N, C-alpha and C positions, 0 to 999 in steps of 0.2 A: 275697173277700180276707179274711185273717185280722184279727180284732179284737183290739186291745190295751188293756189299761188301765194307768194310769200312778199311781204313788204316791210319795210322799216318805217316805224312810226315814232316820232319825237314824242316823248312824255311831257305833258304841260308843266309838270313839277316835279322835282326830285326832292323826296323827303329826307330828312336828315339821318334817319336811321339807315335808308338805302344807299345813301352817300357814304357814311361811315364803313357799311359792311362792304360795298364794292371797293372802296378803297383799300380797306385792310385786306381784303380778300386778295386783290390784285398784287398787293405788297407781299403778302405770304406766298402767292404762287410764284412770283418773280423770285423770292428768296430760294423756295424749294428747287426751282429749275436752276438757279445759279449754283446751288451745292451739288447738284446732280452735273451739271458742267464742270466743276472743280474736280469731282471725283472721275469723270470721263477723261480728263487730261492727266490724271496721274496722281491727285492729292489723296492722301489716305484719309479714310471717312472718319477714323478716330482721332485725326490731327486736326480737323475742321474746327471744332469748337474752340480748342486752344489757340489756333491761328487767327480765327477770325472773331473771338470775344476776348478771351482771357488776356492774350497779349497786347491787344490794342485797346481795350477798354478797362481793363480791371488791374493792370501794373502799372505803377508811376511812370516809368521811362516811355511805354507804349501810349499811355493816356496823354503825356506831355507832346509826343509827337503827333498823335492824333489831332489835338487841339490846335497845334502849330498848322497843320495840313488844312484844317477847316477854315482858319482866318481868311485867305483869298477866297475860298469857296463861298464863304457868307457872302462878301462883296460883289462876288461875280454873279451868284444867284440873284442878290437884291438887283444888280443892273439889268438881268434878263428880266425879272418880274416887273421892274418899273417899266420898261419898255413893252412888254407882252401887255400889261394892262391897257394899253393905247392901241394893240395890234400892230406896233412897230416891231418889226422883226430884226433884232440886232445880232446879227451872226458875225460880228467883228469884235466881239469882247476881248478876243487874245490881242488884237492890232491896238486897242484902246489901252490894254493893260502893258503892252510893249512901249508904247508911247508915254504911258505914266512912269514907267521903270526908267526910261531916257530922261523925262523931265526931272526926277528925283535925282538920278545919278548926275546931270549937269550941275544942279545946285550944290551937290555934295563936292564935286570935283573942281568946280570954279570958285568955291568958298563964297558964295553969295551971303550976305548978311552976316551978323555977328554969331558967334558959336553958340550962344545961347538960345538963338533962334533958327539954327540951321535945320533941325529935324522938323519942325512945324513947316518951315518953307519948302522943304522937299516934298512933305506930304501934299501941301497946297500946289505946288507945281505939278505933282503927278495928277491930281485931281483936274486941274485946268487943261493939262495936255490930253487927257482922256476925253475930258469934254470938246476939246478942239478938234480931236481926231474923229468924232462923231458928227461934227457941225457940217461937214460937206454933204455926208449922205442925207442928212435932215433937210438941208436947202434943196438939195436935188429932189427930194420927195414932195416938199412944200411947193416948189417952184415949177417942176416939170413933171411931176408924178412919176419920177424913176424909182424902181423897186430898190428899196434898201436892202433887200437879201443880197442882190447882186453887189451893191457898191460897198456895204460893210464888209463883205467877204473879200472882195479886192482890195479894200484899203488895209486889211490885215496883212496881205501879200506885201504891200508896199511898206508898211511898218516894219515887218520882219526884215526886208532887204535894207532898210534904213539902219535897224539894229545891227546887222551883220557889217554894213558900210563902217559904222562906229567902231565895232569891235575890232575889224581887221585893220582899221586905219586909225585916225586920230588917238581914240580912246584906249587902244590896245596897251596892256600893261607890258612893257619891255622886260620885266624881270619874271615874266610869267610864259611858257611854251604855248599855252592855250589861249584862244582868242577870248580874254576877260578883260575888263576894265581895272585899273588899281583899286586896292581896297578902300572903303569909306572909313573915315577917321571916327573915333568914339562919339564926337558930337553929333554925327548923322545916324546913329543907331539906336533902334528901340530899346528900352530897358528889359533886360531879362527878368522873369518872376521867380527864379529859384526853383524851377521845376523842368529841368532838362533844357531845351531849347525854346521853351515856351516863352513869349515876349508880349510887351505891352500892347501890342497890333490886336491882340484879342478884345481890349477894350474898346479900341477904335471901332472894331467891327461890330460889337455889341451896341454901341452907341449908335452907329449908322443904321443899324437894324430898328432901333427904337425910333430914330427920327423919321426913317421912311415908313414905319408903320403909322405913326402920328400924321404923316403927310397924307398918306392914301386912305387911312381908314377915318381919321378924325378932323380933315380940314376941307375946306370948299375945294381946293384945287385937287384933292383926291375923289371928291364927287364928280368934278368935271372930267377927269381921267377916266372913271368908270364909265360915264355917259359917252365919251368919244369911243372908248373900246367897244361900247354895245352897239352904237350907230353914229358915225360922225356926223352924216346929214341931219339926223334929226336933233341932234345935239347943237349944231349950228343953227337950225331953223328955231331952236328954243332959246337962241341968245347966248350961248356958251361960248367962250373965246377958245375957239379949237385950235387955231394956229398957235397963239401965244402958250396955251397949255401943253400942246405936243411938244413945242420946242423947248419948255422948260423941262418937262420930264424926259424926254431924249437927251437932252445935255446932262440932266442929273444920271442918267444911265451910263453914260460915257464917262462921267466923272467918278462915278463909283468904281468902274473897271479900271480907270487909270490910278484911283487909289489903292487898288489891289496891287499893283505893279510896284507902287511906291512903298508899300508894307513889306512885299517880299525882297525888295532891294535893301530897305533899311533894317529890316528884322530877322532875315534868314540868310540871304546870301552875302550881304555886305560888299556887294559890287555888282555890275552888270554882267550878265551871262546870256548867251544864245539860246539857253534852255530853259528860262523861266517862263511859267504860264502856259506850257503846252497842254493841248486839250481844254483849256479853260473855257472856251465857248461852249463845248459840249457840255462840260461839267456844270456850268452856269444853268443850261437850259434845263438839264435833268433836275438840278435842285430846285429851280423856279417851278417847274412843273408838278413835282411830288409834293411841293410845298402849297400848291393850288394857288399860286401867286401871292401868297399871304407873307408879308415881310417877317413876322415872328416866327412863323412855322419854317421859315429858310434856315434859321439858326440850327435846330435839331438836326434837319435833314443834312445839312452840310457837315455837321457833326458825324453823322453815320457814315455820309460818302467820304469824310477824311479818314475815317476808321478803315473804310473799305480799301482806300488808297494805301494806307498805312500796312494793311494786310497783304495787299497786292505786292509791295515791296518785298515783304518776307516770303511770300510765295514764289515770287521771281527767283530770289536767291537760293532757297533751299530746295525747290521742286523745278527750276528751270522753266516756269511760265513766261509767256512773252507779254508784252505790254498789251497786245491785242487782246489777250485773254481777260484781262481786267476791264478793258472797254466793253468786250462782248459781254461781261457779266453785267455793267452798268444798262447796257441795251437791252438785254433780256429783263431785267427789273422794270424798266420803263416801258417796254411793249407790254408786258403784263398789266402794268396800271392803265395803259391806254385802252386796252381790250375791255378790262373790266369797267373802266369809266365811261366807254363808249355805250356799254349795255346798261349802265345806270341812267343814260339819258335816252336811250332807244330802246323800243321792244320789236320783237318780230312778230308781226300780224300774219297767221295764216287763215286764209278763206278756202273754203270749199267751193270749186267750180260748179255752176249750175250743169246737170245733164243735157 
């Protein structure tokens, strides 16, 4: 029998129809596998449409909850997309989010500024604290070529320990048996929009998406970021300010993650807790990847993922599913997309060996 050798060959170009078909196909395959997973763990097939679509997207209360959950996901997705454009692997979004939440809470608890400026100061402090927390990994990457994968991840552990130190210590609410801070006053809360718990943080998230899209897609800095992400050495040889562009974009990534923490504190929790922002790093990476690092695509992807989280809460209550199943569902969808997108850019070349 003839013998064959197989090799992967990268396609010189990926046509738009091929890219759309593979992306759509990967998403559909992931959704189908996710539905099979849910049925395998005990969710009735006849209840899937109602629990995954009707309850979370078509009813007012469920839609409001989905939109509320999607607000920090938009900012986390933007934070991940900005950093990944430059091949800076920000695996510390949760840590930057926690520092942002701490900064916003500090402004609220200590009463910085006049009441009319309390909320803007809280959000500004959140963004600045998030940017400050990513500054050390950035500095180590630029000066010593230390992998940001390790440093950002370790910085998240430090941020969580700092969060617990405050909640079990100086900021613990004496009137509450749980480790939480005192509640923030009305002057530090985002306005409700009259639709469940949906607050004006959604406006902040949409504005952030528009501004980041303008920066990355329509500005010279965005062109520089794309060139650095493609090949930093070639970009430097072409005269592009690699260090300044990398520093600015990475600090922006940290600021967006920190802003997400400030919005959770001022729009949802109204206090600092140790449970905010869990799994936000993984979720931000999933949103950014599915959105193909496009800032405007982040918004609908975050909305769908917010619906998945909303439905996951319902499934956990009524069918006893664990948090791991919801995360596994995300992972299945992401891996399906990865496989299909891989074969959009590569093809298998089979060659018959000469006798």
